[in-house]
C-alpha positions as CSV (number, residue, x, y, z in Angstrom):
1,M,24.9,110.1,69.5
2,I,25.6,106.5,70.4
3,N,24.7,105.2,67.0
4,Y,26.7,107.9,65.2
5,F,29.7,107.2,67.3
6,N,29.3,103.5,66.7
7,D,29.1,104.1,62.9
8,Y,32.3,106.2,63.1
9,A,34.1,103.5,65.1
10,N,33.1,100.8,62.6
11,L,34.5,102.9,59.8
12,C,37.8,103.2,61.7
13,F,37.8,99.4,62.3
14,E,37.2,98.8,58.6
15,K,39.8,101.2,57.3
16,F,42.6,100.9,60.0
17,G,41.9,97.7,61.9
18,D,44.4,95.6,60.0
19,R,47.2,97.9,61.5
20,V,45.7,99.4,64.6
21,K,45.3,96.8,67.4
22,H,44.5,99.0,70.4
23,W,41.4,101.1,70.4
24,I,40.1,103.7,73.0
25,T,36.5,104.6,72.8
26,F,34.4,107.2,74.5
27,S,34.0,108.0,78.2
28,N,30.4,107.0,78.4
29,P,29.6,103.4,79.5
30,W,26.7,102.9,77.1
31,T,28.5,104.4,74.0
32,H,31.7,102.4,74.9
33,A,29.8,99.2,75.3
34,K,28.1,99.6,72.0
35,V,31.4,100.0,70.2
36,W,33.0,97.1,72.1
37,H,30.2,94.8,71.1
38,S,30.4,95.9,67.5
39,Y,34.1,95.1,67.5
40,N,33.6,91.8,69.3
41,N,30.9,90.6,67.0
42,T,32.2,91.8,63.6
43,W,36.0,92.6,63.7
44,R,37.8,90.8,66.6
45,S,38.1,87.3,65.0
46,E,39.7,88.8,61.9
47,Q,41.8,91.7,63.3
48,Q,42.7,90.3,66.8
49,G,42.7,93.7,68.4
50,M,41.6,95.1,71.8
51,V,39.0,97.7,72.7
52,G,39.2,99.6,76.0
53,I,38.3,102.9,77.6
54,S,40.5,105.6,79.0
55,L,39.5,107.3,82.3
56,T,41.1,110.1,84.2
57,S,41.1,110.1,88.0
58,G,43.0,111.6,90.9
59,W,43.6,109.8,94.2
60,G,41.8,110.7,97.4
61,E,43.6,110.1,100.7
62,P,41.7,110.5,104.0
63,V,43.0,113.4,106.1
64,D,42.8,111.1,109.1
65,P,43.3,107.5,108.1
66,H,42.0,106.4,111.5
67,S,38.7,108.2,111.0
68,Q,36.0,106.2,109.4
69,T,34.3,109.4,108.3
70,D,37.4,110.6,106.5
71,R,37.9,107.1,105.0
72,D,34.3,107.1,103.7
73,A,34.8,110.6,102.2
74,A,38.0,109.5,100.4
75,E,36.1,106.5,99.1
76,R,33.4,108.8,97.7
77,Y,36.0,110.9,96.1
78,I,37.3,108.0,94.1
79,Q,33.9,106.5,93.3
80,F,32.6,109.9,92.0
81,H,35.8,110.3,89.9
82,L,36.7,106.8,88.6
83,G,33.8,104.6,89.7
84,W,31.2,106.8,87.9
85,F,32.5,105.4,84.5
86,A,34.5,102.3,85.5
87,N,31.9,100.6,87.8
88,P,29.3,100.1,85.1
89,I,31.9,98.4,82.9
90,Y,33.6,96.3,85.5
91,R,30.8,95.7,88.0
92,G,27.6,96.3,86.1
93,D,26.2,99.5,87.7
94,Y,27.0,102.9,89.2
95,P,28.7,102.8,92.6
96,E,26.3,102.3,95.4
97,V,27.6,105.3,97.3
98,M,27.0,107.5,94.3
99,K,23.5,106.2,93.8
100,N,22.7,106.8,97.5
101,Y,24.1,110.3,97.7
102,V,22.8,111.6,94.4
103,G,19.4,110.0,95.1
104,R,19.2,111.6,98.5
105,K,20.2,115.0,97.2
106,S,17.7,114.7,94.3
107,A,14.9,113.8,96.8
108,Q,15.8,116.9,98.9
109,Q,15.3,119.0,95.7
110,G,11.8,117.6,95.4
111,L,12.7,115.6,92.3
112,G,10.6,112.5,91.6
113,T,13.7,110.5,90.4
114,S,17.4,110.7,90.9
115,R,19.5,112.9,88.7
116,L,21.8,109.9,88.3
117,P,20.3,107.7,85.5
118,T,19.5,104.1,86.2
119,F,20.4,101.0,84.2
120,S,17.9,98.3,83.3
121,V,18.8,94.7,84.0
122,Q,19.4,94.3,80.3
123,E,21.6,97.4,80.1
124,K,23.7,96.2,83.0
125,T,24.3,92.9,81.3
126,Y,25.1,94.6,78.0
127,I,27.7,97.0,79.6
128,K,29.4,94.8,82.1
129,G,32.6,93.2,81.0
130,T,33.0,95.3,77.8
131,S,36.7,96.3,78.2
132,D,39.8,94.5,77.1
133,F,42.0,97.0,79.0
134,L,41.6,100.1,81.1
135,G,43.4,103.2,80.2
136,I,44.2,105.5,83.2
137,G,45.1,109.1,83.2
138,H,46.4,110.3,86.5
139,F,48.1,113.6,87.5
140,T,47.7,114.4,91.2
141,T,46.2,113.6,94.7
142,R,44.1,115.3,97.3
143,Y,43.5,114.9,101.0
144,V,39.8,114.4,101.6
145,L,37.5,114.9,104.6
146,Q,33.8,114.9,105.2
147,K,32.0,118.2,104.6
148,S,28.2,118.3,104.6
149,F,26.7,120.8,102.1
150,P,23.4,122.5,103.1
151,F,20.3,121.9,101.0
152,L,20.6,123.7,97.7
153,Q,17.9,124.1,95.1
154,V,20.5,123.6,92.4
155,S,22.8,120.8,93.5
156,S,25.9,119.9,91.6
157,Y,28.5,117.1,91.2
158,H,30.6,118.8,93.8
159,T,27.9,119.3,96.4
160,D,26.5,115.8,95.9
161,R,29.7,114.3,97.3
162,D,29.7,115.9,100.7
163,L,33.4,116.3,101.0
164,A,36.2,118.8,101.0
165,E,39.6,118.6,99.2
166,L,42.9,119.7,100.8
167,V,46.5,119.8,99.7
168,D,49.7,119.5,101.6
169,P,51.7,122.8,101.3
170,K,54.9,120.7,101.2
171,W,53.8,119.0,98.0
172,P,55.8,120.2,95.0
173,A,53.8,122.2,92.5
174,P,55.8,122.0,89.3
175,G,53.0,123.1,86.9
176,P,49.6,124.7,87.1
177,K,48.1,125.5,90.6
178,W,45.9,122.5,90.7
179,L,48.7,120.0,89.9
180,Y,50.8,118.9,92.8
181,S,53.4,116.1,92.5
182,V,52.3,113.3,94.7
183,P,53.7,110.1,93.2
184,W,52.6,107.7,96.0
185,G,48.9,108.6,95.1
186,F,49.4,106.9,91.8
187,R,50.5,103.6,93.3
188,R,47.5,103.7,95.7
189,L,45.1,104.4,92.8
190,L,46.5,101.4,90.8
191,N,46.1,99.2,93.9
192,F,42.5,100.4,94.2
193,I,41.8,99.5,90.6
194,K,43.4,96.0,91.1
195,T,41.2,95.3,94.1
196,Q,38.0,96.8,92.8
197,Y,38.0,95.7,89.2
198,G,39.6,92.3,89.1
199,N,43.2,93.2,88.2
200,P,42.6,94.5,84.6
201,L,45.2,95.1,82.0
202,I,46.2,98.8,82.5
203,Y,47.7,101.3,80.1
204,V,48.8,104.6,81.4
205,T,47.3,106.9,78.8
206,E,47.8,110.3,80.5
207,N,50.5,111.5,82.9
208,G,52.7,114.5,83.0
209,V,52.9,118.2,83.8
210,S,52.7,121.3,81.7
211,E,55.2,124.2,81.8
212,K,55.4,126.3,84.8
213,V,57.6,129.0,83.4
214,Q,58.6,130.0,79.9
215,C,62.3,129.1,79.1
216,T,64.6,130.3,76.4
217,Q,66.5,127.1,76.6
218,L,66.0,123.5,77.8
219,C,65.0,123.7,81.5
220,D,62.6,120.9,82.4
221,E,64.2,119.4,85.4
222,W,60.9,119.8,87.2
223,R,59.2,117.6,84.6
224,I,62.0,115.0,84.8
225,E,61.5,114.9,88.6
226,Y,57.7,114.6,88.2
227,L,57.9,111.7,85.7
228,K,60.7,110.0,87.6
229,G,58.7,110.0,90.8
230,Y,55.5,108.6,89.2
231,I,57.3,106.0,87.2
232,N,59.3,104.8,90.2
233,E,56.0,104.4,92.2
234,I,54.7,102.2,89.4
235,L,57.8,100.1,89.5
236,K,58.2,99.6,93.2
237,D,58.5,96.0,94.3
238,S,55.6,96.4,96.8
239,L,53.2,97.4,94.0
240,I,54.4,94.6,91.7
241,T,54.1,92.0,94.5
242,H,50.7,93.3,95.5
243,M,49.5,93.2,91.9
244,E,50.9,89.7,91.6
245,M,52.8,90.8,88.4
246,V,49.6,90.2,86.4
247,T,48.5,93.7,85.6
248,E,50.5,95.1,82.7
249,I,51.3,98.7,83.2
250,V,52.5,100.6,80.1
251,L,54.5,103.7,81.1
252,P,53.4,107.3,80.3
253,T,52.8,108.4,76.8
254,V,55.6,110.9,76.8
255,F,57.8,108.1,75.5
256,T,55.2,107.1,72.8
257,L,55.1,110.8,71.8
258,C,58.8,110.8,71.2
259,I,58.5,107.7,69.0
260,L,55.7,109.3,67.0
261,I,57.7,112.5,66.5
262,S,60.6,110.4,65.3
263,I,58.4,108.6,62.7
264,V,57.0,111.9,61.5
265,L,60.5,113.3,61.0
266,I,61.6,110.2,59.1
267,F,58.7,110.5,56.7
268,Y,59.3,114.3,56.3
269,L,63.0,113.8,55.5
270,R,62.2,111.0,53.1
271,N,59.6,113.2,51.2
272,H,61.9,116.2,51.1
273,S,65.2,114.5,50.3
């Protein structure tokens, strides 16, 4: 699949690279790295574009911030969400906590090797540093605490983490049941990325909320409040100061969508006038 996707990406670079300057690849570190190297070696000098990856992650907040156990559980939540894919690209390997937990659970199952693949030294070098920007999709937050799962013959991603997720009943729930509006979690996620991954260039590639109820007229105040809350958290002075005004944050794609719709309408009207 890696080579097929790389062939597809090179075709896109060849046909559209003179106009498209920002490319998002595939949420697999090895596939992404292959495409990044192809662009870097063949197309970058001529096209002067950028190749990045887009990852979606929630934020995990410890139930008790004074409890080391809860803080560790919240760290695992983030590493199993975001670090699984971001760590190999920015730090050269899967998160240590992920390797330890999945390895231990695999051993309990009687497996000879961990269910989490390992990278060779050559692969780590090949993958590390292969991103010109990081696309982030973020929607909601969870409170997290330690929860040990008993030995299971068939373990899963969820039982590997040894944690439980909670929500605050006071959090607004403007959309589907899983999506609570917790804007401050986005700011903390961005600060985590800045600290963990060397303050990369960030594009917000996904953020928003679906319809909660069907309306016969315009009635999306809940969506306005959701977007306003998350955008304001991005723009807070404390975040900008903490991030040293280096990390570029591009606001959610709802605005880009409006621009694209306008362009489509213009072409439609021109062709039918």
